N, C-alpha and C positions, 0 to 999 in steps of 0.2 A: 420107371425111366422117365426123363424129362420129356415135355411135350416138344413137338417139332418147331423149328424156327419159322416164323410167318414169312410168306412170300412178300415181295415188295408191294404187290397190290393189297394183300391182307394188312399189312402194316399201315398203309396209307389209310385204309378204312378204319382201322383201330384208332388212329390219332385224330382223324377227322370226326369220328363219332364222339370222342372224348370231349372235344371243343364244342361240338353241336349240343350234346346233352347238357354240358355245363350251362350253355346260354339258354337253352329251352327251360331248364329248372329255374334259373334266375328269374326268367319272365313270369314264373308262377309265384305270386306273393304268398309266401308261407309264414308270414310274420307271427311270432309267438310273444304275446304280452304276459304270459304266465296264467296260472289257474286253469281251470276247465270249463270256463263259461264261454259259449260261442261268441259272445261279445268281446272277448279278451284274447282268445288264443287264435293261432293261425288257421283260419278256415281253408287256406290253400293247401294245407298238409294232405288232405284227401285227394285234391286235384293232382298234387305232385305224386302221391303213391299210385293213383290211377295211371299216370303217365309212365311211371317206372314199370308197373305191371304190364302195360301195353307193349313197351320195349322188349321185356323179357319174353312175353308170349309170342312176339313177332318171330323169334328165333327158336321156337319150340320148347322153351322152358316154362314150367308151371309153378309160379311162386305161391307161397302161403301168405295170406293177409290176415292179420289179427288185429282187431280194434280194441283198444283199452276203454274206450268210450266212443259213442257215435261221432264219426268224423275225425277220430285220432288213430289212423291205422299206421302199422308197421308192416314191412314187406320182407320176406326172407325166401331165398331160393338156394337149394343145394345142388352142387354138381359132384357126383360120386368120383372118388379118386381110385387109382389102380390098387393102392394098398389100403384096404378098408380097415385094417387093424391098427393103423396109425392114428393119432389124435388129429382132428381136423382144424383147419385154419379159417377164421371168420375175417372177412374184409367188410368193414361196416362204415356207414355214414349216416348223418341225420338230415332230415328233409326241412326242418323248421329253421328260421333265421330270427335275429334280433330285429327290433324296429329300426326303420330309416326315415328320417324326416326329409321329404323331398326338397324343402326350401333350403336345407343345409348343404345339398349336394350339387355339384357342377353338372351332373347328368341325371337322368331318370334312374333312380336306384333299382328299378325293376325292368330296365330296358335292355340290359346285356349288350350294350354297344361295345364294339371294338374301336378303340382310339389308341393310335401309336403302338399297336401290337398288344394291347392290354384289354382283357374282357372286364368291363366295369359293371358293378351291380352288387346289391346285397346278397351275400352268400358266395361270392366269387372265391374267396379263401376259406370261408367258414359256413358250410363245407361242400358247396355244390360242384366245386372242381373235382374233389375226391369222389363224389358220387358219380359224376360224368365219367371219371377214369374207370372206376370199378364196373360200371354198367358196360362200358366198351369192352373190358376184358371178359366179363361173363358172356357177352354176345359172340365174341371171337371164339371162345371154347365151345359154345353151342354150335356155332356155324361150321366149325371144322370138325366137330364130333370127337375131340380129343379128351381123354381122361387125364387130369392132373395127377401128380404123384400120390396126393392124399386128398381126402374129401375137402371140399371148399364150401363155405356158406357166404353168400353175399346178402347183407342185411341193410335195411334202409329204415331207420328208426324215426318215430315221432318224438317231439317234446325234449330234445337234449338241451335246448336253451333255457328250460325251466327245471334243470337238474335231473332230467331223464324220467321224471315221475311217472308220466303217462306213456313212456316209451320203453326203453331198455329196462329200466327198473321194474316197471309193471310186468314185463314179460318174464324176467328173472323170477319175480315173486309168484306169478300166477301160471306161467307156462314154461317152467325150466326145461320140460322135455324137448322144447323146440331146439335146444342147444346141445342135446345129447351127442356125445363123441367129439365135441368141440373142445380143444385144449389151449389154443392160442388165438390171438386177434391183433389186427392192425387197424388203425383209424387215423385220426387228424392230428395236426400240428406237430409233425415230425417229419424227417426225410427232406426237408428243405435245405438249401445251400446257404452258407456265408462264404465270403471271400477273404483269404488271409495271405499275408506275405510270407513266402516260404523261405526260410533261412538258407543261406548258402547258394541260392539259384537266382536271386534278384527277380524272380517271377511270383505271380499270384497263383494260388491254388484254391480250389473250391473244397470246402469241408461240409459234409451233409450231416445234419443232426438228427440221430434217432432218438426219439423220446422214450427213455426207459423208465422214467419215474414222473409222477405228478403229484402236486400238492393236494391235500384234502380240502374240503370246504364245509363250512357251517354257515347257513343263512338263518337269521333269527331277528328277534326284537329286544329292545330294552323297554320294559314297562315300569314307569315310575308311579308310585302310589303316594297320595297326599290327602290333604283336607280341602274339600270344596269350600268356596266362600265368595262373598262379594268383592269385586275388584277394588272397591274403595277401603277395604279393611286389611290391616297388616295380617300377614299369614306366614309363619315360619315353617309351614308344612306344604309349601307349593310344589305340586308334582313337576311343573315345568322346570322350576329351579333345580329340583333334585335330578331330573333327567339331564339337564344341561351340565350339572356337575359330573354326572357319569359319563357324558359324551366327552367332556374335556379331559377326564382322567384316562379314558381309553385312547384318545387321540394323542395325549402327551406320552403315553407309555413307549418307551424305546425298546422294541423287540431286539434281542441280541443277534448278531450274525452268527450263523452256524453253517459250516461247509459240509453238506451231506455228501455221501459217496459219489452219487452221479454228477454232482456239481464239481467235486474235485477231479473226477475223471475227465470232465470237459475241459476244465482249466489246464490240467496236466497235458492233455491232448493238444491244446492250443499252443502251450509252451513248446511242446515237441516239434511242431510244425514251424513256428515262427521264431524260436529261440528266445523269446521274451518271457521271462519268468513272472510269476504272480506272487504277490505279497498279502498275506492274510490281513495285514494291518493298513494296507492301502489298496484295496481292491478296485476302487473307483478309477484308478489310472490304467487298470487292465481291462476294464469292461468295454471300452470302445472297440477292442479287437473282436468282440462278439457280433459286431455289425448289426444287421437286420433283426437278430434275435436278442438284442440287448435288453429290451423291456421285459421279455419273458424270463431271461436269465437273472435280471436284477430282482425280479419277484421271487426267486427261489433261494435267496440268501437268508431269509428270515421268515418267521411267521408274520401275519399281518391281520388287522381288523379295521375295516373302513366303515364309518357310518354313512349311510346311503339315503335314508329317508327319515322325516320327522313328521309327527302328527300329534295334536293335542289341542284341547279347548273347542268351544262351540259358540262363544260370544265374547266380545271384547271386555265386557265388565264383569265376567264370571271366571273365577279361578277354578279350573277343572280338577276333578278328583284323580284323573289319571293322564298320563301322556306317554307316547311311544316313540321310539326311534328304531329304524331298521338297520342292520349291519350285515356286512359280508366279510367273514373270517376265512382265511386261508392258512392251513398249517402244514408244516413239513411232515413227511412220513414218520409216524411214531409219536407225534406231538399232540394228537387230538384231545386227550383228557387233560393234560396240563394247561393247554391254551385255553379251553373252555372254563376250566376252574379259575384261571387268571382273570378272565373276562368277568366271571361272576364276582370276584373279589374287588375288581376295579369299579364295578357298578355301584357298590355301596349297599347299605342295609335296606334302603327303602326302594330299591330298583330290582325288579324281577328279570332274570335272564331267561328268555324263551327261545328255544331251538326249534325251528320249523323244518329244517332240512339238513341232513348231513350226507356228504359224499366222501367216501373213504379215500385216502391217499393210495397211490399206486407205486410199487417199487419192484420193477421186474428185473431179471438177470441181464447184466450188461454183456455177458458172454453166453451165447447158446447157438445151436444149429440155425435157428430162425434169424438171429442177428447176423450170423456169418452169410446167410442167403441174402438178406437185405443189402449187406455191404457188397457182396459179389454183383448183385443186380444193378446197384448204382455205378460201380466201377466199370462194369461192362458198357454202360452208356456213357460214362464220363471218365475215360482212362486217366490215371494220375491223380484222381480226386481222393480225398480222405473221408473217413466216416467216423464220427464221434458221438458218444452218449450225452444226453442232457436230461434235466428235469424241467417239466412244464409248470408254470405257476397257475395255470387255470386247470379246467377239468374236461373230461371226455366221457363217452359211454363206456370206456373200459372200466370205469369205477363199478357200475352195478354188475358188469360181466364178471369181475374179480370174485364176486360172492359165490360164483359157481366154480371157482378154481381155474378160470380161464386167464392165462397170462397175456397181458395187453401191452401193446407198444404203439407209439405215434409214428406213422410212416405214410404220409401222403407226399410222395417225392416230387420236388419242384426244383428245377435248375434256375436260379434267380439272378437278375443283374446285381452286380456288387454294390450299386448304391441305392438299391431298393430297401427302404425302411419297412421291413416286413411285419413285425409284430404289431405296430399300431394300426394295421389294416384290419385286424380282427375286431369287429364291432365298431370300426371306425367309419368316418365320412369318405366318400369316394373309394370304397373297397374295390380292389382290382387284382387281377392275376394275369401274368403274361401268357399269351396264347402258346408260345413255344414251351413254357413251362409244363402246361397241361399235356401237350404232345409228348414231352419228355417223361412226364409222370406215368403216362399210359404204357409206354415202352417198358419203363422199369418194372411196373407192376406185373406185366405179362411175363417178364423174365422171372420174377419172384415166383409167381404161382406155378410156373413151369418147372421150377427147380426145388422149391422149398419142401 
């Protein structure tokens, strides 16, 4: 049976805690520069994990803490459900954030200031807001002593911003037993609203986008080989030139547009709401309707490969034997092998394609009892709203969890202002989230865990 509706006082505490925890976590600098060297990864991860543990223990919960490496902890806590025979639901978030250069920001990126109703700071949307919400929900359940309909796990992972290597992926590979009995999961970059003009009413309506799919990723390097030599001597085997040709070939490649099922479902849903049809041959004129999600949606129309780093040489008058460039490849579900083969071909015979990390694509059912429960929870808090599926161009910790057969969705519910350009806030300057959106999200998540 569902959990009891919260009293007015309990609901006030839930919402206030979600906002407070979001701000407290932003103030802990958990910057992750990649790798596993204390000089480069977010040393604040351990401090943030300690804070999460303290908040859970304060209400009588006893979390499990597992370190993949000294200072790289992940935190998990289970709340048993009434029906232990059902598959459990994971609500998960990550504690690390990408770097923020203070000189680029208009505020302290780790100050968590509230300005014009917005919480500002690195991690505000990616994803300490969701962590704050799920902490508030876990504490509410513990304080009230209520059992949810099925087992819940609240998980707080390390290292998501470096591909989950020392967080969720490490746990899946080394401690899969932690997730025994879990069959579904929800996490970031879904459940937020865009505003659409509703046909026939002359009114606007909010549509909340549940992330049912996400592109896969491959991070790697192009390593060009050539003949070392003096800078004054002609050299037709110059590794830097060969690398430059490979870079130019990949950059010039026009990946074709392909409308996968989740993207078609999103566009069809927008058409049904607005009455504006979409044309496969002129999708650019339709994309403005996707509002604050436009950048994410645009990234799901085709595969991509962006060159991100270049290194080579050690002295101006020496032609080096090798040169390298880093790349970030994102592929649509089912495209991994063909895209990587294409990159290898475009690189040329003297350039080696090295894959350092792969994150699988995710494609979850767009119709399921959990999707129905997410829809009901949103519409209970925002009557008259719509709910649509979409594909995410980036990645989440749902990728490694999928190796255990756990079906993942993006559902960090936020009711957003119509004019907020949401997608660029992720990893962007002056990242921020509306206070009221965090309060809304906490209410929605409590409804979800009480019914799902």
